Every structure is written in structure tokens, then in C-alpha cells.
N, C-alpha and C positions, 0 to 999 in steps of 0.2 A: 799636564805636567805630572811627573812621577813623584809620589810622596813616600819615601822610605821610612818615615817616622812611625808609620802604622805597622811595621814589621812585627813587633811583639803581639799586637792584636791579631794579626794573621796567624801566627803560630798558636796563640791561645785558642782561637776559634777552631782552627784546623785540628788541633790536638783533641779538643772535646769531641768533634765529629768522629774522628778516628777511634777514640776510646769507646764511644757509645756503640758505634757499628761493630767494633771488635768484640765487645762484650756480647752483643747479639749473635755474632758468628760462633762464639765458643759453644753455644748450646744447640747448634744446628749441624745436620749431617752435611758433609762436603759435596757440593754440586749435585744434589739430587734433583733430577728433572721430572716433575710430576707429569702424569698423562691424563688424569681426570680433571673435573671442574669442581673447585671449592668455592661455593657461592652462598654462604650462610646469610648474606645481607641482600638477597635477591629482591625482596619486596621494596626496600628503600632504593636499591640500585635501579629498579625499573622506573621509579618515579623520576629519578635524575635523568635516566635515558629518555623519557618522554619530554622532559624539559630541553635536553640537548637536541632532540629531533626538531623541536619548534625553532630553536635558535639556528640550527643548520638549515632549516627549510627556508629561512629568510635570505640565505645566500645561495640557494640552489641555482645551478646554471653557471657557477663560477663567475658571478657578476663582478666581484671586486677584482679578481685576477685579470678579467677581460678589460676592466676600466683603467687599470694601471699599466703603463708601458712595460713590456717585458725587459727592456734594458734597465729600467729602474729596479725591477724586481731582482734582476741578476746582481746589481750592485749591493742591494740590501742583503741578499743571500751571502755574497762574498764577504762583506764586512762582518755579518753575524757569525759566519763560520770561523773567520780569523780571530775574532774576539773570544770565541769559545775554545780555541786551541790550547791555551794554558790550562783550562779546566780539564780538557781531554788528556793532556799530558799528566796532570796530577792523578787522575783516575787510572791511567795506564801504569803509572809508577806504583800505585797501591795494588794493582793487579799483578805486579811482577812482569808486566808486558814491556820488555825492553824495546822490541820493534815498534810497538804502538807509541811509546814515549818518544822515540827518535823521530817517528813520522810527524807527530803533533808538534814537536819542538821545531823541526825543520820547516814545516809548512808555515808556522807562525813567524819564524825569522825571515823566511823568503818573502812571504806576502806582506809583512810589515815594512820591510826595507825596499823591495823591488816592486811590490804591488800597491804602493801608495796607501799604506795602513790597511790593506786588505780590500781596497776598492777593486783591484784586479787580481785574479787568481793566477799569479805568476808561478806558484809552486807546481801547479798542474802542467804548465808549459815546460817546466824542468823535470817532468815525469815523476814527481813526488806523489805517491798514491794518497788518496784521501783516507782519513781515519776518523772514526767516531766511537765514543763510548760514554758511559755515564756512571753515576754512583750506584744506580740500581744494578748494573752489571758488576761493579766492584763488590757489592754485597753478595751477589751470586757466586763470584769467584771465591769469596771468603767462606762460603758455605751456608749463607742465610737462606732459609726456605722461602718459597714464593709467597706463601700466605694466602688468605682469601682474596677473591676478586672484588674490585670496587669499580663503580663508574663515577667519575668526578664531574662536577659541573664545568661546562665549557671544555675542559681538558679531555674528558672522555674516559675510555677503558683504562684500567690500571690494576695493580695488585698491591698488597700491603708492602711488599719489598720495594716496588717501584715508587710508591708514595713516599716511603722513607728516603729513597734515593733522590727524589725530586727536592725534598726539603733540604737534605744535606748539600745538594748541588748549588743551592742558593749561596753557600759559604765557601765553596771549594775553588772558585776562580780567583787566582792571585791578583788579577787586574782590578777586582772590586776593592782591593785594599791599597793598591799602589798608585792608582790614578786619582787625580783630583776631579771634583765636579766641574763641568757636567760630563767630562769625558768618561767617567766611571759608569755612566748610565747608557752609553752608546751600545754596548753589547746586549744589555737587557732589552732596550727599545728595538734594535734591529732584529734581535732574536725573536721577539714577539711578533713583529711585523712579518718576518720570514715564515713563521708558523701559520699566520693568518693567510698569507698568499698561497702557501702550500695547500692548506686545507681547502681554500677556495678553488684552486685548480683541480683538486681531486673530488670536489663535491658531487659531480654527476656520477662518477664511477662508484663512489661510496654509496650514494643514494640507490643506484641500481642494484648493488650487491646486498645491501642491508634492507632497504625498504621493500625490495622485491620478494623477500622471504616472508613466510607465514608468521614468523616471530623475529622481528628486527632486533630485539634485545639479545636473544639467544645467538643470532647470527653475528652480531657485533662482538659479543663476548668470545665466541669461538674464533673469529678472525683474529682478534687481538692476542689471545693466548697462544694460538698456533704460530703466529708471526713472531711474537716475543720469545717464545721458547726456541724457535728455530734460530733467531739471532744469537741468543745466548749459547747455543750449542756449537756455534762456529768458533774455530781457533782464534785466540787473541792475536792482534796484530794484522787482522784481515779486515777489509772494508765490509761493514754490515749494510744491509738495506736500510734506507731511511726509516727511522723509527716513528716519524710523525704520521 
């Protein structure tokens, strides 16, 4: 059930997030894409990397993804993506990306109404392109610098800008404020499950690319920075590669 009584809370939290990020943007050069590696926390990052390798090792071979029917994984992915579309629309709006805002809004409307609340990806059947973005990209568009590299427990490689983006994204989905419990948690739960399935399916490929190198930490760091910088260099309103 939709709860519109929380609208003031939505506006308050959203305004705080925008003001904080906007202040950070004021002191940064616009859209400067670094080419080197800024890793002043390498010692602590390597410890986290070793922990992440141990955790990933337990799922090597894509065990979880192979144990769960692909049809179920598809449903989880569809619902997670649909529940994330309002957040994508908000970030597209903040980036001045009219095309992306329209795509996210259209996909959410079509999949919610014709796709049985997102269970079926009806929007793709209507040739509506997929679109994805996050507050980390919003900060990039606003001119916030990449900052130092971090490796986070479980989540993995990131940068200071993307860490801040992940935190703000916890508050930028309007559905988090307009839906009652337990519906408000569907997006979070399915999103987490979708990430787990995705990482499980890619475990062998990632292991071969990273563990096969002489320095798996340096290889993982390079892979992430190159991929993320390439994603951010693409024009807004276009489909980026999956960031997971």
C-alpha cells in the first residue's frame, strides 16, 4: 500500500543528500577523468582483499547460481530492476539526463502495470531500452573527483566517490518512503539476491582473471578502475555495462 504521509520525510532526506553532494561538487573540477591509480590505503585494502578472496572462494564454481533455477533468477532480476527504476529516474534527473529519466520512468510504468509488478520484463518487449545509473555517476556529472581507491568487505572494489554514492543511494529511491512494510523491502531483498546470483555466475571468470595474475589485488584494482572509468565516460542516456 502506498503511504503518501511520508512525503515531507522524503523531501527532507532527499534535500539533505543533494545539498551535501552539491557542496562537495563545488570544490571539484568538472568531470576530470583520472588516468593513474590513487591508493594511499593499499595496506588495509590488501587485508580486505584477502578476506574477500576467502569469501569468494567458498562459492567458486558458481555453486549458488547453478543450484537455483535460472527461471527464478530471472524473476528476481526483473523485480529488482523494476524496483530500482524510480531511483534510476531520480539520478537521471539530477544528472540533467532527460533521455535516461524518460527511459527509467517508462520502464517502471510498463513493467509495473503490464509486467505484473516487474515479474515480467514487458518494457523490453515494447523495445524500451534498459537504463542504469547511480549516485556515484551523479557525483561524477556534478564534478566530484574520483578520490582514493578502496576495497570494501563483501562489496569489493570502489572509490571514495562511489562509496559516497552507495550511501546516498540508500535514501534516493522514492519507493522506500511511499510503500508500506513489508513491500518497501522487496527492492532491497531482491536487489541483494540479484547481486549474489550475478557474482555467483561470474565467479569462475573473475577467479581466472584475478587469481591467475601474480598480484590478484593489483589486477582487481586495475579491472575495476578501468571498467568504472569507461562506464562514466559514456554519454548519459545510453545503456552502460552491468556495474556489478
